[in-house]
N, C-alpha and C positions, 0 to 999 in steps of 0.2 A: 281057090277057095269056093266052096259051094255057095250058091246064091242066098240060101237062107241062113248061112252062118253070120253071126253078128261081129262086126269089127269092134274092137275095144281100144280105147285110148291107152297108150303105153306111157305111164309116167316115167320121168327121168329125173336124176338128181339135180340137174341144173335148170329145171322148168321155170323156177322163179326168175331166172336171168334170161332165158331164151324164148319163152312163150310170148306170142303177140296176140292181141285180142282180135277175134273174128266176129263179124256181125252175123253172117250166116253162110251156109253152103249154097252155091248157086248152080252147081253141075257136078258131074262125075264121069270118070273113066273106070276101067276095071280096077285100077290100083290107086287112083287118086281122086280127091275132091277138089273142085274149083271153089275158092273161098273169097268172100268180100271182107277185106280188112277194115277194122275200126280206125278212125282218125284220118288225118291227111298228111301229105308230104309237106314238111315245113318249107322246102325250097320252092314248091310250085303252088301251094295252097289248094291243091286238088286232092281228091281221095286217092288212097293208094290203089295201084292197079291190082285187079284180081289175079290170083295165081293158083297153080295146082300144087297141092301138098299131099304127102302120103296119107292114106285113109286112117292109119293108126295114130296120126298126129292130131286128129280132130276128136274133141271130147264127145262122150256119149250123148250129152244134151244137144250138141250141134247136130249129130247124126240123127237122133230121134226127131228133131224139128224138121230136118231135111226129108226124112221118110214120110212124115205127116204131110208136108207140102206136096210131095210127089203123089201121095194118095188123093189129096184134094184135087190136083190137076187131072188125075184119071177120072174122078167123079164128074168134073166139069165137062170133060170131053166125051164121056160115056153116055 
């Protein structure tokens, strides 16, 4: 996929049963985003571990926020 092509969330019929809430995207690879999950593990009382998910599984709002965060970091370092 070209760098300037936008990934789009791909809705599925079972989203209401299978989607989990994400706080934010914290990193990325070529094909996946690292996400911070909302809530905590009821067994440990600790936040869920971050994990990698396919880019198309993240909503456009999450991706837009991630892109803004990356731009802000570049400005800070530049």
